[in-house]
C-alpha positions as CSV (number, residue, x, y, z in Angstrom):
1,M,112.0,25.2,-9.0
2,Q,109.9,26.1,-12.1
3,L,112.3,23.9,-14.2
4,L,111.7,20.9,-11.9
5,D,107.9,21.5,-11.9
6,S,107.9,21.7,-15.7
7,L,110.0,18.5,-16.0
8,L,107.7,16.6,-13.6
9,A,104.5,18.0,-15.3
10,S,105.7,17.1,-18.8
11,W,104.7,13.5,-19.9
12,D,105.6,13.9,-23.5
13,D,108.7,11.7,-23.3
14,L,106.8,8.8,-21.7
15,G,104.5,8.2,-24.6
16,E,101.0,9.0,-25.7
17,A,99.3,6.8,-23.0
18,A,100.9,8.5,-20.1
19,R,100.3,11.9,-21.6
20,H,96.6,11.1,-22.2
21,L,96.1,9.8,-18.6
22,A,97.8,13.0,-17.2
23,E,95.5,15.2,-19.2
24,T,92.3,13.1,-18.4
25,P,90.9,13.6,-14.8
26,G,88.5,11.4,-12.9
27,W,90.1,8.0,-13.2
28,T,92.3,8.4,-10.0
29,D,92.0,10.1,-6.7
30,G,95.7,11.1,-6.5
31,E,98.5,12.5,-8.7
32,L,99.8,10.6,-11.7
33,R,103.2,9.2,-10.8
34,T,105.7,6.7,-12.3
35,V,108.2,4.4,-10.4
36,A,110.9,6.9,-11.3
37,D,108.9,9.7,-9.6
38,V,108.6,8.0,-6.3
39,L,112.1,6.5,-6.0
40,A,115.4,8.4,-5.6
41,P,119.0,7.6,-4.6
42,A,119.6,8.0,-0.9
43,E,123.0,9.5,-1.7
44,A,123.4,13.2,-2.4
45,G,123.8,14.4,-5.9
46,E,123.8,12.1,-9.0
47,A,126.1,9.4,-7.6
48,G,123.5,6.6,-7.4
49,R,121.3,7.4,-10.3
50,P,123.1,5.3,-13.0
51,A,122.9,2.2,-10.8
52,L,119.3,2.7,-9.9
53,A,118.3,3.5,-13.5
54,A,120.0,0.3,-14.7
55,A,118.4,-1.8,-11.9
56,L,114.9,-0.5,-12.6
57,G,115.2,-0.6,-16.4
58,E,111.8,-0.5,-18.0
59,L,110.1,-0.6,-14.6
60,A,111.1,3.1,-14.1
61,G,108.4,4.1,-16.6
62,C,105.6,2.1,-15.0
63,L,102.6,4.1,-13.7
64,V,102.0,3.6,-9.9
65,V,98.4,3.3,-8.8
66,A,97.0,2.6,-5.3
67,T,94.3,0.1,-6.2
68,E,93.5,-2.3,-9.0
69,A,90.3,-0.4,-9.7
70,E,92.3,2.7,-10.6
71,A,94.4,0.6,-13.0
72,H,91.2,-0.8,-14.6
73,R,89.7,2.7,-15.0
74,A,92.9,4.0,-16.6
75,M,93.0,1.1,-19.0
76,A,89.4,1.7,-19.9
77,R,90.2,5.4,-20.7
78,L,93.1,4.4,-22.9
79,H,91.0,1.8,-24.7
80,A,88.2,4.3,-25.2
81,G,90.5,7.0,-26.6
82,A,92.7,4.6,-28.6
83,K,95.7,6.0,-26.9
84,G,97.9,2.9,-26.6
85,A,98.7,0.9,-23.6
86,A,100.6,1.4,-20.3
87,T,102.0,-0.7,-17.5
88,F,100.7,-0.2,-14.0
89,L,102.2,-1.1,-10.7
90,V,99.3,-1.7,-8.2
91,M,100.4,-0.9,-4.6
92,E,97.7,-3.0,-3.0
93,R,98.8,-6.1,-4.8
94,L,102.4,-5.9,-3.8
95,K,103.6,-8.8,-1.7
96,P,106.7,-8.9,0.5
97,V,109.6,-10.6,-1.3
98,P,112.3,-12.3,0.9
99,S,115.7,-10.9,0.3
100,P,118.7,-13.3,0.7
101,P,121.6,-12.0,2.7
102,A,124.0,-9.8,0.7
103,P,127.2,-11.5,-0.5
104,A,130.5,-10.3,0.9
105,G,131.7,-7.2,-1.0
106,A,128.1,-6.1,-2.0
107,R,125.3,-4.0,-0.5
108,P,121.6,-4.4,-1.2
109,L,120.6,-1.6,-3.6
110,A,117.2,-1.3,-1.9
111,E,119.0,0.0,1.2
112,L,120.5,2.9,-0.9
113,V,117.1,4.0,-2.3
114,R,114.5,6.2,-0.5
115,A,110.9,6.3,-1.5
116,L,108.2,9.0,-1.1
117,P,105.8,8.5,1.8
118,G,103.3,5.7,1.1
119,Y,105.7,3.9,-1.3
120,E,108.2,2.5,1.1
121,R,107.6,-1.1,0.0
122,L,108.6,-0.5,-3.6
123,P,112.5,-0.7,-3.2
124,A,112.3,-4.1,-1.4
125,V,109.9,-5.5,-4.0
126,L,111.5,-4.2,-7.2
127,L,115.2,-4.4,-6.1
128,F,115.1,-7.6,-4.0
129,D,117.8,-9.2,-6.3
130,A,119.9,-6.1,-6.9
131,Y,123.2,-5.4,-5.2
132,L,125.7,-2.5,-5.4
133,V,129.5,-3.3,-5.8
134,E,132.6,-1.2,-6.3
135,D,133.6,-2.3,-9.9
136,R,132.7,-4.6,-12.7
137,A,135.4,-7.2,-11.8
138,T,133.8,-7.6,-8.4
139,A,130.4,-7.9,-10.0
140,E,131.7,-10.7,-12.4
141,A,133.4,-12.6,-9.5
142,L,130.2,-12.5,-7.4
143,A,127.9,-13.4,-10.3
144,A,130.0,-16.5,-10.9
145,T,129.5,-17.7,-7.3
146,V,126.0,-16.5,-6.3
147,P,122.9,-18.5,-7.6
148,A,120.3,-16.8,-9.7
149,P,118.4,-14.5,-9.4
150,A,121.0,-12.0,-8.5
151,R,122.2,-8.8,-10.2
152,F,125.2,-6.8,-9.4
153,F,125.5,-3.1,-10.3
154,T,128.3,-0.5,-10.3
155,R,127.8,3.1,-9.6
156,S,128.5,3.9,-13.3
157,G,125.5,1.7,-14.4
158,E,127.4,-1.4,-15.5
159,W,125.9,-4.7,-14.3
160,V,126.3,-8.5,-14.3
161,D,123.4,-11.0,-13.9
162,A,124.0,-14.4,-12.3
163,R,122.1,-15.9,-15.3
164,G,124.9,-14.9,-17.6
165,L,123.9,-11.4,-18.7
166,L,126.6,-8.7,-18.8
167,H,126.1,-5.0,-19.5
168,G,128.9,-2.5,-19.8
169,G,131.2,-0.4,-22.0
170,G,131.7,3.3,-22.3
171,P,129.7,6.0,-20.7
172,S,126.1,6.1,-21.9
173,A,125.3,8.8,-24.5
174,G,122.0,9.5,-22.7
175,T,119.3,8.1,-20.4
176,T,115.8,6.9,-21.0
177,P,113.1,9.4,-20.4
178,A,111.8,7.4,-17.5
179,A,115.2,7.0,-16.0
180,A,115.7,10.8,-16.3
181,R,112.8,11.3,-13.9
182,I,114.5,9.4,-11.1
183,G,114.9,11.6,-8.1
184,R,113.3,14.7,-9.7
185,R,110.4,14.7,-7.4
186,A,112.7,14.4,-4.4
187,Q,114.7,17.2,-5.8
188,R,111.6,19.3,-6.2
189,E,110.5,18.6,-2.6
190,A,114.0,19.5,-1.4
191,A,113.9,22.7,-3.5
192,R,110.4,23.6,-2.1
193,E,111.6,23.1,1.4
194,M,114.6,25.3,0.7
195,L,112.4,27.9,-0.9
196,H,110.1,27.8,2.1
197,R,113.0,28.4,4.4
198,H,114.2,31.2,2.3
199,A,110.7,32.7,2.2
200,E,110.6,32.6,6.0
201,A,114.0,34.2,6.2
202,L,112.8,36.9,3.8
203,A,109.7,37.5,5.9
204,R,111.8,37.8,9.0
205,A,114.2,40.2,7.2
206,E,111.3,42.3,5.9
207,A,109.9,42.5,9.5
208,E,113.2,43.6,10.7
209,V,113.4,46.2,8.0
210,D,109.9,47.5,8.9
211,A,110.9,47.7,12.6
212,A,114.1,49.5,11.6
213,R,112.1,52.0,9.5
214,A,109.7,52.6,12.4
215,A,112.6,53.2,14.7
216,L,114.1,55.5,12.2
217,D,110.9,57.5,12.0
218,A,111.0,58.0,15.8
219,V,114.5,59.3,15.7
220,P,114.9,63.2,16.1
221,F,116.7,64.1,12.9
222,D,118.3,67.5,14.0
223,A,120.2,65.9,16.8
224,A,120.8,62.9,14.6
225,R,122.2,65.2,11.9
226,A,124.5,66.9,14.4
227,A,125.5,63.5,15.8
228,L,125.9,62.3,12.2
229,S,128.2,65.3,11.3
230,E,130.2,64.5,14.4
231,A,130.2,60.9,13.6
232,E,131.3,61.7,10.0
233,R,134.2,63.7,11.3
234,D,135.1,60.9,13.7
235,L,134.7,58.5,10.8
236,A,137.0,60.6,8.6
237,G,139.6,60.6,11.4
238,A,139.0,56.9,11.9
239,E,139.3,56.3,8.2
240,K,142.6,58.1,8.1
241,E,143.8,56.2,11.1
242,Q,142.5,53.0,9.5
243,A,144.3,53.9,6.2
244,R,147.5,54.5,8.3
245,L,147.0,51.2,10.2
246,L,146.2,49.4,6.9
247,A,149.4,50.7,5.4
248,A,151.3,49.7,8.4
249,R,149.5,46.3,8.4
250,E,150.3,45.9,4.7
251,A,154.0,46.7,5.4
252,L,153.9,44.3,8.3
253,E,152.2,41.7,6.1
254,Q,154.9,42.2,3.4
255,R,157.6,42.0,6.0
256,R,155.9,38.9,7.5
257,A,155.7,37.3,4.0
258,A,159.3,38.2,3.3
259,L,160.3,36.6,6.7
260,A,158.1,33.6,5.9
261,E,159.7,33.2,2.5
262,R,163.1,33.6,4.1
263,R,162.2,31.1,6.8
264,A,160.9,28.7,4.2
265,A,164.1,29.2,2.2
266,L,166.2,28.6,5.3
267,Q,164.1,25.6,6.2
268,A,164.6,24.2,2.7
269,D,168.3,24.9,2.9
270,L,168.3,23.2,6.4
271,D,166.4,20.2,5.0
272,A,168.8,20.1,2.0
273,V,171.8,20.2,4.4
274,Q,170.3,17.5,6.6
275,A,169.5,15.4,3.6
276,E,173.0,16.0,2.3
277,H,174.4,15.2,5.8
278,A,172.3,11.9,5.9
279,A,173.5,11.1,2.4
280,L,177.1,11.9,3.3
281,A,176.7,9.7,6.4
282,A,175.3,6.9,4.3
283,E,178.1,7.4,1.8
284,T,180.6,7.4,4.7
285,E,179.2,4.2,6.0
286,A,179.2,2.7,2.5
287,A,182.7,4.0,2.0
288,A,183.8,2.5,5.3
289,A,182.3,-0.8,4.3
290,A,183.9,-0.5,0.9
291,L,187.2,0.4,2.6
292,D,186.9,-2.7,4.9
293,A,186.1,-4.8,1.8
294,A,189.0,-3.2,0.0
295,R,191.3,-3.9,2.9
296,A,190.1,-7.5,3.0
297,R,190.7,-7.7,-0.8
298,R,194.1,-6.1,-0.3
299,D,195.0,-8.6,2.4
300,E,193.8,-11.4,0.1
301,A,195.7,-9.8,-2.7
302,E,198.8,-9.5,-0.5
303,E,198.5,-13.2,0.5
304,A,198.0,-14.1,-3.1
305,F,201.0,-11.9,-4.0
306,R,203.1,-13.6,-1.3
307,Q,202.0,-17.0,-2.7
308,A,202.7,-15.9,-6.2
309,D,206.0,-14.4,-5.1
310,A,206.9,-17.7,-3.4
311,E,205.8,-19.6,-6.5
312,S,207.8,-17.1,-8.6
313,R,210.9,-17.6,-6.4
314,A,210.4,-21.4,-6.7
315,A,210.0,-21.0,-10.5
316,L,213.1,-18.8,-10.5
317,N,215.0,-21.3,-8.4
318,R,213.9,-24.0,-10.8
319,H,214.9,-21.8,-13.7
320,N,218.3,-21.2,-12.1
321,E,218.6,-24.9,-11.4
322,A,217.7,-25.5,-15.1
323,E,220.3,-22.9,-16.1
324,V,222.8,-24.5,-13.8
325,A,222.0,-27.9,-15.2
326,A,222.3,-26.5,-18.7
327,V,225.6,-24.9,-17.8
328,E,226.7,-28.2,-16.2
329,A,225.5,-30.1,-19.4
330,R,227.4,-27.5,-21.5
331,N,230.5,-28.0,-19.2
332,R,230.1,-31.7,-19.4
333,H,230.0,-31.5,-23.2
334,D,233.0,-29.2,-23.2
335,N,234.7,-31.6,-20.8
336,L,233.8,-34.5,-23.0
337,Q,235.3,-32.6,-25.9
338,R,238.4,-31.9,-24.0
339,D,238.5,-35.5,-22.7
340,L,238.1,-36.6,-26.2
341,E,241.0,-34.4,-27.2
342,R,243.1,-35.6,-24.2
343,T,242.2,-39.2,-25.0
344,R,243.3,-38.7,-28.6
345,T,246.5,-37.1,-27.3
346,A,246.9,-39.9,-24.8
347,L,246.3,-42.5,-27.4
348,A,249.0,-40.8,-29.5
349,D,251.3,-40.8,-26.5
350,L,250.4,-44.4,-25.7
351,D,251.2,-45.4,-29.3
352,R,254.4,-43.5,-29.0
353,R,255.1,-45.0,-25.6
354,D,254.0,-48.4,-26.9
355,R,256.5,-48.2,-29.7
356,E,259.1,-47.0,-27.3
357,N,258.3,-49.8,-24.9
358,E,258.3,-52.3,-27.7
359,A,261.7,-51.0,-28.7
360,A,262.8,-51.2,-25.1
361,R,261.3,-54.7,-24.8
362,E,263.1,-55.7,-27.9
363,R,266.3,-54.2,-26.4
364,L,265.6,-55.9,-23.1
365,E,264.9,-59.2,-24.8
366,K,268.1,-58.7,-26.8
367,R,269.8,-57.8,-23.6
368,Q,268.2,-60.8,-21.9
369,A,269.4,-63.0,-24.8
370,E,272.8,-61.4,-24.5
371,L,272.6,-62.0,-20.7
372,H,271.5,-65.6,-21.2
373,T,274.3,-66.0,-23.6
374,R,276.6,-64.4,-21.2
375,L,275.2,-66.6,-18.4
376,E,275.8,-69.7,-20.4
377,T,279.2,-68.4,-21.2
378,L,279.7,-67.7,-17.5
379,D,278.3,-71.1,-16.6
380,R,280.8,-72.7,-19.0
381,E,283.5,-70.5,-17.6
382,I,282.3,-71.5,-14.1
383,D,282.5,-75.0,-15.2
384,D,285.8,-74.3,-16.7
385,L,286.8,-72.4,-13.7
386,Q,285.4,-74.8,-11.3
387,A,288.8,-75.9,-10.6
388,G,289.8,-72.5,-9.8
389,Y,286.6,-71.8,-7.8
390,A,288.2,-70.6,-4.8
391,G,290.0,-68.0,-6.7
392,L,287.2,-67.0,-8.6
393,E,284.5,-67.1,-5.9
394,T,284.6,-63.4,-5.4
395,E,284.1,-62.9,-9.1
396,V,281.3,-65.4,-9.0
397,N,279.6,-63.6,-6.2
398,A,280.0,-60.4,-8.0
399,A,278.6,-62.0,-11.1
400,R,275.7,-63.4,-9.0
401,D,275.0,-60.0,-7.6
402,A,275.0,-58.6,-11.1
403,L,272.7,-61.3,-12.2
404,L,270.3,-60.6,-9.3
405,Q,270.3,-57.0,-10.1
406,T,269.7,-57.8,-13.7
407,R,266.8,-60.1,-12.8
408,A,265.4,-57.4,-10.5
409,A,265.6,-54.9,-13.4
410,I,263.9,-57.4,-15.6
411,S,261.1,-57.8,-13.0
412,D,260.7,-54.1,-12.8
413,L,260.6,-53.9,-16.5
414,E,258.0,-56.6,-16.7
415,A,255.9,-54.9,-14.0
416,R,256.1,-51.7,-15.9
417,L,255.3,-53.6,-19.1
418,R,252.1,-55.0,-17.5
419,D,251.1,-51.6,-16.2
420,V,251.7,-50.2,-19.7
421,R,249.7,-53.0,-21.3
422,R,246.8,-52.5,-18.8
423,E,246.8,-48.7,-19.4
424,R,246.9,-49.5,-23.1
425,E,243.9,-51.8,-22.8
426,N,241.9,-49.1,-20.9
427,D,242.9,-46.5,-23.4
428,L,241.8,-48.8,-26.2
429,R,238.5,-49.5,-24.5
430,Q,237.9,-45.7,-23.9
431,E,238.9,-45.0,-27.5
432,S,236.4,-47.6,-28.7
433,Q,233.6,-46.0,-26.7
434,N,234.6,-42.6,-27.9
435,E,234.7,-43.8,-31.5
436,V,231.2,-45.3,-31.0
437,R,229.9,-42.0,-29.6
438,L,231.7,-40.1,-32.4
439,A,230.0,-42.4,-34.9
440,E,226.6,-41.7,-33.3
441,V,227.3,-37.9,-33.4
442,R,228.4,-38.1,-37.0
443,T,225.3,-40.1,-37.9
444,R,223.0,-37.6,-36.1
445,L,224.9,-34.8,-37.7
446,G,224.5,-36.4,-41.2
447,D,220.8,-36.9,-40.5
448,L,220.4,-33.2,-39.5
449,L,222.4,-32.0,-42.5
450,A,220.2,-34.1,-44.8
451,H,217.0,-32.8,-43.1
452,V,218.2,-29.2,-43.4
453,E,219.1,-29.8,-47.0
454,E,215.8,-31.5,-47.7
455,S,213.6,-29.1,-45.7
456,F,215.3,-25.8,-46.4
457,G,217.4,-26.5,-49.5
458,R,220.6,-25.5,-47.8
459,T,223.8,-27.5,-47.6
460,L,225.4,-26.4,-44.3
461,P,228.9,-27.6,-45.0
462,E,229.0,-25.6,-48.2
463,D,226.8,-22.8,-47.0
464,P,227.1,-22.5,-43.2
465,V,224.8,-20.2,-41.2
466,P,226.8,-17.4,-39.7
467,L,226.3,-17.0,-36.0
468,E,225.9,-13.5,-34.5
469,P,228.2,-12.4,-31.7
470,G,226.9,-13.4,-28.3
471,F,224.7,-16.2,-29.7
472,D,222.8,-17.9,-26.9
473,E,222.6,-21.6,-27.7
474,Q,220.2,-22.4,-24.8
475,A,217.8,-19.6,-25.9
476,A,218.0,-20.8,-29.5
477,R,217.2,-24.4,-28.4
478,A,214.2,-23.1,-26.3
479,E,213.0,-21.1,-29.3
480,V,213.3,-24.2,-31.5
481,Q,211.2,-26.2,-29.0
482,Q,208.6,-23.4,-28.9
483,L,208.5,-23.2,-32.7
484,R,208.1,-27.0,-32.9
485,A,205.3,-26.8,-30.4
486,E,203.6,-24.1,-32.4
487,I,204.0,-26.1,-35.6
488,R,202.4,-29.1,-33.9
489,T,199.6,-26.9,-32.6
490,M,199.0,-25.5,-36.1
491,G,198.1,-29.0,-37.3
492,P,198.6,-30.4,-40.8
493,V,199.4,-28.1,-43.7
494,N,196.4,-26.6,-45.5
495,A,196.8,-27.2,-49.2
496,L,194.2,-24.6,-49.9
497,A,195.8,-21.9,-47.8
498,L,197.0,-19.9,-50.7
499,E,193.6,-19.9,-52.4
500,T,191.9,-19.0,-49.1
501,Y,194.5,-16.2,-48.6
502,R,193.6,-14.8,-52.0
503,E,189.9,-14.8,-51.2
504,E,190.4,-13.3,-47.8
505,N,192.8,-10.7,-49.2
506,S,190.2,-9.8,-51.9
507,R,187.6,-9.5,-49.1
508,L,190.0,-7.4,-47.0
509,E,190.5,-5.0,-50.0
510,F,186.8,-4.7,-50.4
511,L,186.2,-4.1,-46.7
512,T,189.1,-1.6,-46.7
513,G,187.5,0.3,-49.5
514,Q,184.1,0.2,-47.7
515,L,185.8,1.4,-44.5
516,R,187.5,4.2,-46.4
517,D,184.1,5.3,-47.9
518,L,182.5,5.2,-44.5
519,E,185.3,7.3,-43.0
520,E,185.0,9.8,-45.8
521,A,181.2,9.8,-45.3
522,E,181.7,10.2,-41.6
523,A,184.0,13.2,-42.1
524,T,181.5,14.8,-44.5
525,L,178.7,14.1,-42.0
526,L,180.6,15.6,-39.1
527,S,181.5,18.6,-41.2
528,T,177.8,19.0,-42.1
529,I,176.8,18.6,-38.4
530,D,179.3,21.2,-37.4
531,E,178.0,23.6,-40.0
532,I,174.4,22.9,-38.9
533,N,175.3,23.4,-35.2
534,T,177.1,26.6,-36.0
535,T,174.2,28.0,-38.0
536,A,171.6,26.8,-35.4
537,S,173.6,28.2,-32.6
538,E,173.8,31.6,-34.3
539,R,170.1,31.7,-35.1
540,F,169.2,30.4,-31.6
541,L,171.3,33.1,-29.9
542,T,169.8,35.8,-32.1
543,T,166.3,34.6,-31.3
544,F,167.2,34.0,-27.6
545,N,168.6,37.6,-27.2
546,A,165.5,39.1,-28.8
547,I,163.2,37.0,-26.5
548,R,165.3,38.0,-23.5
549,E,164.9,41.7,-24.2
550,N,161.2,41.3,-24.7
551,F,160.9,39.2,-21.6
552,V,162.7,41.8,-19.4
553,R,160.4,44.6,-20.7
554,L,157.1,42.7,-20.5
555,F,158.0,41.3,-17.0
556,A,158.5,44.9,-15.7
557,E,155.2,46.0,-17.3
558,L,153.3,43.2,-15.7
559,F,154.8,43.4,-12.2
560,G,155.5,47.1,-12.0
561,G,158.6,49.3,-12.5
562,E,160.6,47.9,-9.6
563,A,160.3,44.3,-10.7
564,S,162.9,42.7,-12.9
565,A,163.6,39.3,-14.4
566,D,166.1,37.7,-16.7
567,V,166.4,34.5,-18.7
568,M,169.8,33.0,-19.0
569,L,171.7,30.0,-20.5
570,A,173.2,27.7,-17.9
571,D,175.9,26.8,-20.3
572,P,176.6,29.6,-22.8
573,D,179.4,27.6,-24.5
574,D,176.8,25.0,-25.7
575,P,173.6,27.0,-26.4
576,L,171.8,24.1,-28.2
577,E,172.1,21.7,-25.2
578,S,172.1,24.2,-22.4
579,P,169.3,24.4,-19.8
580,I,167.5,27.8,-19.6
581,E,167.2,29.4,-16.2
582,I,164.6,32.1,-15.4
583,I,165.4,34.5,-12.5
584,A,162.5,36.7,-11.4
585,R,162.3,39.4,-8.8
586,P,158.8,40.7,-8.2
587,R,158.3,44.0,-6.6
588,G,159.4,43.9,-2.9
589,K,161.0,40.5,-3.1
590,R,164.5,39.2,-3.6
591,P,165.5,37.4,-6.9
592,S,164.2,33.9,-7.0
593,T,164.0,30.9,-9.4
594,L,160.7,30.1,-11.0
595,A,160.0,27.2,-8.6
596,Q,160.1,29.6,-5.6
597,L,157.4,31.9,-6.9
598,S,153.7,31.8,-6.0
599,G,151.1,30.5,-8.4
600,G,150.1,33.9,-9.6
601,E,153.7,35.0,-10.0
602,K,154.5,31.9,-11.9
603,T,151.6,32.5,-14.2
604,L,152.5,36.2,-14.9
605,T,156.1,35.1,-15.5
606,A,154.9,32.4,-18.0
607,I,152.7,35.0,-19.7
608,A,155.6,37.4,-20.0
609,L,157.8,34.7,-21.5
610,L,155.0,33.6,-23.8
611,F,154.4,37.0,-25.2
612,A,158.2,37.7,-25.4
613,I,158.3,34.7,-27.8
614,Y,155.2,35.9,-29.5
615,L,156.9,39.3,-30.3
616,V,159.8,37.5,-32.1
617,K,157.3,35.7,-34.4
618,P,153.8,37.3,-34.2
619,S,150.7,35.3,-35.1
620,P,147.4,36.7,-36.4
621,F,145.5,34.3,-34.0
622,C,146.1,33.3,-30.4
623,I,144.1,30.9,-28.2
624,L,144.6,31.0,-24.4
625,D,142.9,28.3,-22.3
626,E,142.3,29.5,-18.7
627,V,145.7,31.1,-18.2
628,D,144.1,33.6,-15.9
629,A,142.8,31.0,-13.4
630,P,145.6,31.5,-10.8
631,L,145.5,35.4,-11.1
632,D,143.8,37.8,-8.7
633,D,141.8,40.8,-9.8
634,A,144.9,43.2,-9.9
635,N,146.9,40.8,-12.0
636,I,143.8,40.1,-14.2
637,D,143.8,43.9,-15.0
638,R,147.5,43.8,-15.9
639,F,147.0,40.7,-18.0
640,M,144.1,42.2,-19.9
641,K,146.0,45.4,-20.4
642,L,148.8,43.4,-22.0
643,I,146.2,41.6,-24.2
644,R,144.8,44.9,-25.3
645,S,148.2,46.2,-26.3
646,F,148.5,43.3,-28.8
647,A,144.8,43.3,-29.9
648,D,145.5,45.6,-32.9
649,S,147.6,43.0,-34.7
650,T,146.3,39.7,-33.2
651,Q,142.9,38.2,-32.5
652,F,142.8,36.6,-29.1
653,I,140.4,33.8,-28.0
654,L,140.3,33.3,-24.3
655,V,138.7,30.3,-22.6
656,T,137.9,31.6,-19.1
657,H,135.6,31.5,-16.1
658,N,136.8,34.9,-14.6
659,K,134.3,37.7,-14.6
660,R,136.8,40.5,-15.0
661,T,138.3,38.8,-18.0
662,M,134.8,38.6,-19.5
663,E,134.2,42.2,-18.7
664,A,137.3,43.3,-20.6
665,A,136.5,41.2,-23.7
666,D,134.9,42.6,-26.9
667,R,132.5,39.7,-27.4
668,M,131.6,36.6,-25.5
669,Y,130.5,33.1,-26.5
670,G,128.9,30.5,-24.3
671,I,127.2,27.2,-24.5
672,T,123.7,26.8,-23.0
673,M,121.2,23.8,-22.9
674,Q,117.7,25.2,-22.9
675,E,116.3,21.8,-23.8
676,Q,117.4,18.5,-22.3
677,G,120.2,17.1,-24.4
678,V,120.3,20.1,-26.9
679,S,123.3,22.4,-26.7
680,Q,123.2,25.9,-28.3
681,L,126.0,28.4,-28.9
682,V,125.1,32.0,-27.7
683,G,127.3,35.0,-28.6
684,V,127.2,38.6,-27.4
685,R,129.0,41.6,-28.8
686,F,129.5,44.0,-25.9
687,D,129.8,47.1,-28.0
688,E,126.5,46.3,-29.8
689,A,124.8,45.4,-26.5
690,L,126.1,48.7,-24.9
691,A,124.8,50.7,-27.9
692,L,121.4,49.0,-27.7
693,A,121.2,49.7,-23.9
694,E,122.0,53.3,-24.5
695,E,119.3,53.6,-27.1
696,Q,116.7,52.1,-24.7
């Protein structure tokens, strides 16, 4: 209250003119006030002050007077004393200013400001064009659409004017002296009202104390003493009963807490099981869908397999047919070879038979000539024997029969001769065709031999290619066709292939050397990494075991003798990558992980682990920032006892708001602001303060 009175009574920050008018009486009938003194945010606290201060600007420091005469008297005093100039806001000259409707997303700032009695018109006049918005982006958007004059303010004091002005940035380092007075008078009035209520409450309490004292004076003390002794005995019994009930209640509370923890753990397990069941159900549905899809794909694959199998069988049939055709072609070739041999043999036989037939024909012709000669002789003899025809008729008939038989034999021989000639002509024609084919084969063979000799430098007749046993002619032909296709695919011969090969070979040797160097470097690096990992693992395990021993001991000291804890590696085989698990069992509880402990238990466990690490590698200084915030009084005492045990070798700096921690410290430092905007460091040594108090 005194601070608010002193702030409102001080005019030093508002300039020499305001201070002179405040110290000079007679020019006004009322109290000297500024616009900032009579206006205040309607919201509680400091929430609306930046926006109101930004909207008022320099008007916050204007002096408010009731009449124009007061303003003239004040200006005359300032002029007479040469105390500078001041700006006055005359209440009787204020005229109502029409306020346009607020845009969407904005509130008139005048509605969020309350004024002292008698000054209710000020907000509407001074803030008729001011609106409050949520953020600067909204202010910029509204300023671009609303005609001037219009100003949009945020709660942090940033603002945008429809005329193109924009004010913003980081938080302001301070406020103007006039803006600092906004709401102070309202705060003082609220403080006075609260002080008045407290004074009335104090008066009522004093009256009740006086009444109690009067009633006490009227009480007979002997009977009261006897009753008091009896009451004290009853109280002692009640206290014992209360202690017993408190112990039972504490046991019940511990039991209830244990059951609650057990219930929470079971509920967590149940939630986990339900979540796992839901996940398994989802996975089952997904697996069923995947199984259906897999079955569909299997059916499609089986259909594709059947089609591929049918195509494979068709291809196999075509292959078999091709093989059969190849075998048939080979058989035809062999048959042709055999036919050629048979034809040659037949030709030889025909030649022989032709010669024989020619000899037989010559013999027959000779025989025919002989028979003709004989016939002529017989005709002469017939003529000669015509006279003796009757006697010789039988001989003539016999001769005629012999002649008929001879003519029949000649006809048979001529028919046979025609057949032989026809067969000979057919054989000659077949032989001519075979000779033409043979000539073609010999020409093709000569061309192939010349090509082989030209391409491969090998004369096959002189240097034939030996064939391996079981040589497959068809496979060889297929391979030849494939090689020819590959040769055609390769394109023309590259004349620079050898040079290119040498260049690529040189590059290959270079890259091979680089690869070998990289492999050697990799081996060296892996060996170094193994050595580093081995050394790091050994040192880590040594440090970890030392921290573990310290942690077990410090945890028992902080939580009591029955408490225990341990820190373990989840994967001892890989200590450098293994997670670290902390198992803690406070007194009266079952072993739990760190996440299942309360806030205070987690803090004490963390403190035990911190100092366990500290014991492995002590430090002369240690700063702890509000580590005692979650601790209760009993745990604060244990914590400070632990700090005291290390205070001989280490200086501790604790940032804290806890009274018991402050009480246990040797000295305390704090920051105070006795003057507005001026911070000051204050330190107290408790031992010196205690000695000074004892001396006094």
